[in-house]
C-alpha positions in Angstrom: 42.6 -2.7 3.4 39.3 -5.2 3.8 36.9 -4.0 5.7 37.4 -7.0 8.3 41.2 -5.6 8.9 40.2 -1.8 8.7 37.1 -3.2 11.3 40.1 -4.9 13.8 42.3 -1.7 14.0 38.9 0.6 14.3 38.2 -1.4 17.5 42.0 -1.9 18.5 42.2 1.6 19.1 38.6 1.5 21.0 39.9 -1.0 23.3 43.4 -0.1 24.0 41.9 3.6 25.4 43.6 3.8 28.9 40.2 5.7 30.4 38.3 2.3 32.3 35.1 3.4 32.4 35.6 4.0 28.2 37.2 0.5 27.9 34.5 -1.4 29.6 31.7 0.4 27.8 33.2 -0.5 24.5 33.9 -3.8 26.0 29.8 -4.1 26.2 29.7 -3.0 22.6 32.0 -5.5 21.0 30.1 -8.6 23.1 26.6 -7.3 21.9 27.7 -6.9 18.0 29.3 -10.7 18.2 25.9 -11.7 19.8 24.4 -9.7 16.6 26.0 -12.1 14.1 24.3 -15.1 15.6 21.8 -13.9 14.2 22.8 -13.7 10.3 24.8 -17.5 10.8 21.2 -19.0 9.2 21.8 -16.8 6.3 22.7 -17.7 2.9 26.1 -18.5 2.6 27.4 -15.0 1.3 25.9 -13.4 4.9 26.8 -16.2 7.0 30.4 -16.1 6.1 30.2 -12.6 6.1 29.0 -12.9 10.4 31.3 -15.6 11.1 34.8 -13.7 9.8 33.2 -10.7 11.6 32.8 -12.9 15.0 36.3 -14.0 14.2 37.6 -11.0 14.9 36.0 -9.9 17.5 36.8 -13.6 19.5 40.5 -12.1 19.5 39.6 -8.6 20.4 37.3 -10.0 23.6 39.7 -12.6 24.5 42.7 -10.1 24.4 41.4 -7.6 26.7 39.7 -10.6 29.3 41.1 -12.8 31.8 41.1 -16.4 31.4 38.1 -17.0 34.0 36.2 -14.0 32.0 37.1 -15.7 28.6 35.7 -18.9 30.0 32.9 -17.9 31.1 32.2 -15.1 28.2 32.4 -18.3 25.6 29.5 -19.8 27.6 27.4 -17.1 27.7 28.0 -16.6 23.9 27.3 -20.9 23.5 24.1 -20.2 24.9 23.3 -16.8 22.9 23.6 -19.3 19.4 19.7 -19.4 19.5 17.3 -18.0 16.2 16.8 -14.4 17.5 13.2 -12.6 16.0 15.1 -10.2 13.8 11.9 -8.3 14.1 12.3 -8.5 17.9 15.6 -7.0 17.4 14.7 -4.4 15.1 11.3 -2.9 18.0 14.5 -3.0 20.6 16.6 -0.5 18.5 14.1 1.4 17.4 13.1 1.8 21.3 16.2 2.6 22.3 17.3 5.4 20.2 14.0 7.3 19.4 11.5 5.8 22.1 13.4 6.7 25.0 12.8 9.3 27.2 14.4 10.6 30.8 11.6 11.9 32.8 12.5 13.8 35.9 12.1 12.2 39.5 10.1 15.0 40.6 7.7 14.3 37.4 7.3 10.6 37.7 3.7 11.1 40.0 2.6 13.7 38.0 0.3 13.8 34.9 2.6 14.8 32.6 5.6 12.2 33.8 2.5 9.8 33.5 1.7 11.0 30.2 5.5 10.4 28.8 6.0 7.2 30.6 2.6 5.4 29.2 4.0 6.5 25.6 7.7 5.1 26.6 5.8 1.9 27.7 3.9 1.8 24.5 6.7 2.0 22.2 8.4 -0.1 24.3 6.1 -2.9 23.5 4.6 -2.4 20.0 6.4 -3.0 16.6 7.6 0.2 14.5 4.6 1.0 12.8 2.6 1.1 15.9 4.6 3.3 17.6 4.1 7.0 18.8 6.0 10.2 19.0 7.5 11.7 22.4 5.4 14.0 23.9 5.6 17.1 26.3 2.7 18.2 27.3 3.6 21.4 28.5 4.3 22.0 24.8 0.5 22.6 22.8 1.7 21.6 19.4 3.4 18.3 20.6 -0.3 17.2 22.0 -2.2 18.3 18.7 1.0 16.2 16.6 0.5 13.5 19.0 -3.3 13.2 18.9 -3.1 13.4 15.4 -0.8 10.5 15.2 -2.6 8.3 17.3 -5.7 9.2 15.0 -3.5 7.9 12.3 -2.2 4.5 13.8 -6.0 3.9 14.8 -7.4 4.1 10.8 -3.7 2.4 10.0 -5.0 -0.8 12.6 -8.8 -0.7 11.3 -7.1 -1.2 7.7 -7.1 -5.1 8.7 -9.5 -5.5 11.8 -9.8 -9.4 11.4 -6.1 -9.3 12.4 -5.5 -6.5 14.5 -8.6 -7.1 17.1 -6.0 -7.1 19.9 -3.9 -4.1 19.0 -6.8 -1.6 18.8 -7.9 -3.3 22.1 -5.1 -2.2 23.2 -4.9 1.1 21.8 -8.4 1.9 22.6 -7.3 1.4 26.4 -4.5 3.2 26.3 -6.5 5.8 25.1 -8.6 6.3 27.3 -5.7 6.6 30.1 -3.7 9.3 28.3 -7.3 11.4 27.5 -8.0 10.8 31.2 -4.5 12.8 32.0 -4.7 15.1 29.5 -7.6 16.0 32.0 -6.1 16.4 35.1 -3.4 19.4 32.7 -6.7 21.0 30.9 -6.4 19.3 27.6 -9.8 18.3 26.9 -9.9 15.6 24.4 -13.9 16.9 22.6 -14.9 13.6 20.5 -14.2 10.1 20.6 -13.3 7.5 18.4 -15.9 5.7 16.5 -19.2 5.9 14.6 -20.6 9.3 15.6 -24.4 10.3 15.6 -23.6 14.1 15.3 -21.2 15.7 12.5 -18.6 18.3 14.3 -15.5 20.5 12.9 -14.7 19.1 9.7 -16.8 17.1 7.8 -15.3 15.2 4.9 -18.1 13.6 2.6 -17.8 11.0 0.3 -19.9 8.5 -1.2 -19.4 5.0 -1.8 -21.1 1.5 -3.8 -22.6 -1.0 -1.6 -23.3 1.5 0.9 -27.4 1.2 1.5 -27.3 4.4 4.3 -25.5 7.2 6.0 -22.6 6.3 8.5 -20.4 8.6 9.5 -17.3 8.0 12.1 -14.2 10.2 13.5 -11.3 10.6 11.4 -9.2 12.6 14.3 -10.4 14.3 18.1 -10.2 17.6 18.8 -8.1 19.3 21.8 -9.2 22.1 23.7 -7.3 24.1 26.0 -8.4 26.2 28.5 -11.2 27.3 26.4 -9.3 27.4 23.5 -9.7 25.3 20.5 -6.2 23.3 19.7 -7.4 21.4 17.1 -10.8 20.7 15.6 -12.4 17.0 15.4 -12.2 15.8 11.4 -15.3 13.1 10.5 -16.0 11.6 7.4 -19.8 11.1 6.5 -20.5 8.2 4.3 -23.6 8.6 2.0 -25.2 5.8 -0.6 -24.2 6.8 -4.3 -27.8 8.5 -4.8 -27.4 10.8 -1.9 -28.2 14.3 -1.7 -24.6 16.9 -0.5 -25.2 19.4 1.7 -26.5 22.3 -0.6 -23.1 24.2 0.0 -20.9 21.5 -0.4 -18.8 22.1 -4.0 -18.9 18.8 -4.9 -23.4 18.7 -5.1 -23.6 18.3 -8.4 -21.0 16.2 -9.4 -21.9 12.2 -10.7 -21.5 9.5 -7.8 -18.3 8.8 -9.0 -16.6 12.1 -9.1 -18.0 12.9 -5.3 -16.4 8.9 -4.5 -12.9 10.0 -5.8 -13.1 13.8 -4.6 -13.6 12.3 -0.9 -11.1 10.0 -1.2 -9.3 12.7 -2.4 -10.2 14.8 0.6 -9.3 11.7 3.5 -5.8 11.6 1.3 -5.2 15.4 2.4 -6.4 14.7 6.1 -3.9 11.4 6.2 -1.1 13.0 4.5 -1.2 15.4 7.3 -1.3 13.1 10.0 0.3 10.3 9.2 4.3 9.6 10.3 6.7 8.1 8.4 5.4 8.8 4.6 7.4 8.1 1.8 6.2 10.7 -1.4 7.4 10.0 -5.2 5.0 12.6 -7.0 6.6 13.0 -10.0 5.9 17.2 -10.3 7.1 17.5 -6.9 9.6 15.1 -5.7 11.0 14.7 -9.0 12.3 11.4 -9.9 13.0 9.9 -6.2 11.0 9.2 -3.1 11.5 11.0 -0.5 10.2 11.2 3.4 7.5 13.2 3.7 9.0 15.5 6.0 11.4 17.0 3.3 8.0 17.8 1.2 4.5 17.7 3.1 3.9 21.6 2.5 4.9 21.0 -1.4 2.7 17.5 -1.3 0.0 19.0 -0.1 -0.3 22.3 -2.2 -0.7 20.1 -5.6 -3.1 17.5 -4.0 -5.2 20.4 -3.4 -4.1 21.8 -6.4 -4.8 18.4 -8.6 -8.2 18.0 -7.2 -9.2 22.1 -8.3 -8.1 21.1 -11.3 -9.8 18.1 -11.8 -13.6 19.7 -10.6 -12.6 22.8 -12.8 -12.1 20.5 -15.9 -15.1 18.7 -15.1 -17.8 21.2 -14.7 -16.9 23.1 -18.1 -18.6 19.9 -19.4 -17.8 21.1 -23.2 -13.8 19.5 -22.2 -12.0 17.2 -24.3 -12.0 13.7 -23.0 -8.2 13.6 -23.1 -8.0 16.8 -20.9 -10.3 15.4 -18.4 -8.3 12.0 -18.6 -5.1 13.8 -18.0 -6.6 15.7 -15.0 -8.0 12.1 -13.2 -4.0 10.9 -14.5 -2.9 13.4 -12.6 -5.3 13.2 -9.5 -4.3 9.3 -9.1 -0.9 9.3 -9.3 -1.5 11.3 -5.7 -3.2 7.8 -3.7 0.2 5.8 -5.8 2.7 8.0 -4.8 1.9 8.6 -1.3 3.0 5.5 0.7 4.2 3.8 3.5 7.5 2.1 2.6 8.3 0.4 5.8 8.3 -3.2 7.0 4.8 -3.1 8.1 2.8 -6.4 7.7 0.9 -6.2 3.6 -2.3 -4.1 4.0 -2.1 -2.2 7.5 -1.7 1.3 5.8 -4.4 3.7 5.5 -2.6 4.7 2.6 -3.6 1.3 0.3 -7.1 1.2 1.5 -7.9 4.7 0.0 -6.2 3.2 -3.3 -8.5 0.3 -3.0 -11.3 3.2 -2.6 -10.4 4.7 -6.2 -9.8 1.2 -8.0 -13.4 0.8 -6.9 -14.4 3.1 -8.8 -12.5 1.9 -12.0 -15.3 -0.3 -13.7 -18.2 3.1 -13.5 -14.8 5.5 -15.1 -14.6 2.5 -17.7 -18.4 2.6 -18.3 -19.3 6.4 -18.1 -16.2 7.6 -18.8 -14.2 5.4 -21.3 -11.2 5.3 -19.2 -9.4 2.3 -20.1 -7.0 2.2 -17.2 -3.8 0.0 -16.7 -2.4 -0.9 -13.6 0.9 -2.8 -12.9 1.2 -6.4 -10.9 3.8 -5.6 -8.7 6.7 -8.8 -8.6 4.9 -10.1 -12.2 5.3 -7.3 -14.2 8.6 -6.7 -15.9 9.8 -3.1 -17.6 10.1 -5.8 -21.0 6.6 -6.8 -20.5 5.0 -3.2 -19.8 7.7 -1.0 -21.4 5.1 0.6 -23.5 2.8 1.6 -20.7 5.5 3.2 -19.1 6.8 7.0 -19.1 8.8 7.2 -16.5 10.5 5.2 -13.4 12.5 4.7 -10.5 15.6 2.1 -10.3 16.2 0.6 -7.0 18.1 -2.6 -6.9 16.2 -4.7 -4.3 17.7 -8.1 -2.8 16.3 -11.7 -4.2 14.4 -9.8 -7.0 15.5 -10.2 -10.6 16.0 -6.5 -12.1 13.8 -4.5 -14.2 11.0 -6.5 -12.0 8.5 -4.3 -10.8 7.7 -3.4 -7.2 6.0 -0.3 -7.0 3.1 1.4 -9.4 3.6 5.3 -8.8 0.8 5.9 -11.5 -1.1 4.0 -13.9 -1.5 4.0 -17.5 -5.2 5.4 -19.0 -6.2 5.0 -22.3 -8.9 7.0 -24.1 -10.2 7.2 -27.5 -9.8 10.3 -29.1 -11.4 11.1 -33.0 -11.2 6.9 -33.5 -7.6 7.0 -32.2 -6.2 5.6 -29.0 -4.1 8.1 -26.9 -2.4 7.1 -24.0 -1.3 8.6 -20.5 1.7 6.9 -19.5 1.8 4.6 -15.9 5.0 5.3 -13.4 6.5 2.3 -11.4 9.4 1.5 -9.3 11.4 -1.5 -10.5 14.7 -3.2 -9.3 
């Protein structure tokens, strides 16, 4: 049985169901399906033919269950619907209907709780998937904490591309200002503000970066107090010039600047793994040889990130450790930056994980000059498995329409080459390829 005849049989069973209400609902669904076919009518020949076949099936079924007058009205309606459709808008609508729409009891509509829910629903309806926020029951403090972390994560993603996203940032800050006021009415006090800060409070992440000439500090995530109890400590980021001193009690205070900078970005990576939603992970030691949603392995991923950072720090502090051991432990740390990512249809450069990866790459010249690491990255879309085979130790195969088989589409870990007693030794990289 072909997919076309199978679909026709299934739909006939549904449409011929005697219950009037069920029939009306199915009829509306069929009309919507037919309208969706028009979106693919301008696709490649294969997709176009499939859409035309499906539309023909739907036409027969709809016309068999409608009167002549209704059928003529239906034909006019769908003749008008054969226009260009923005696929992103369709995806956004689907997301809202399945995840973001929430029922608000009528008696709650004018309460702070009801207004918070309504504002979140309105925000999700108006924005693309990568900007959406989780639904929230303000009566549950754990959901409030999760929501605040999600707002901080979305804001960080927006700020990765401030030139393109100034309107998004302005809308989010306005939304956040209103939500904060509503939280205050039900005793949730947001105790810190986004943006540059003068006083470091709560958890402080220290890092240093090239080209920074003076200390700057900013809020990573706000804190929350509820009736005098701290539900969430604020998290701040303190960025220092490479020659600035760290606090006397900081674990990285005696390390060279490149290691301090890399460990600072690692601390930020850990924080964003805790905050970000819809994250994919493909760390070889945790996720094996597959890509998994972070919800399936978040605790294991966080534990592994912290463990790898501690191992690298211990190796650096040994001083007399071999370059190969140092390269191995660093190689495992850098894998974390590449193997945690947003794998959705957001615009390029709109993920904070990409920004962290770029900051680690900014230390490559220093690592080559001082530590003698030669690090080999892979060019997505142009490198092939054949051309980089000697640099790859493992891969994940993921067929992708329109891309030739064997094309590298994502780097999961770079290759590192070091010289050990006049012999080059390689720690091989890892990729996703078609």
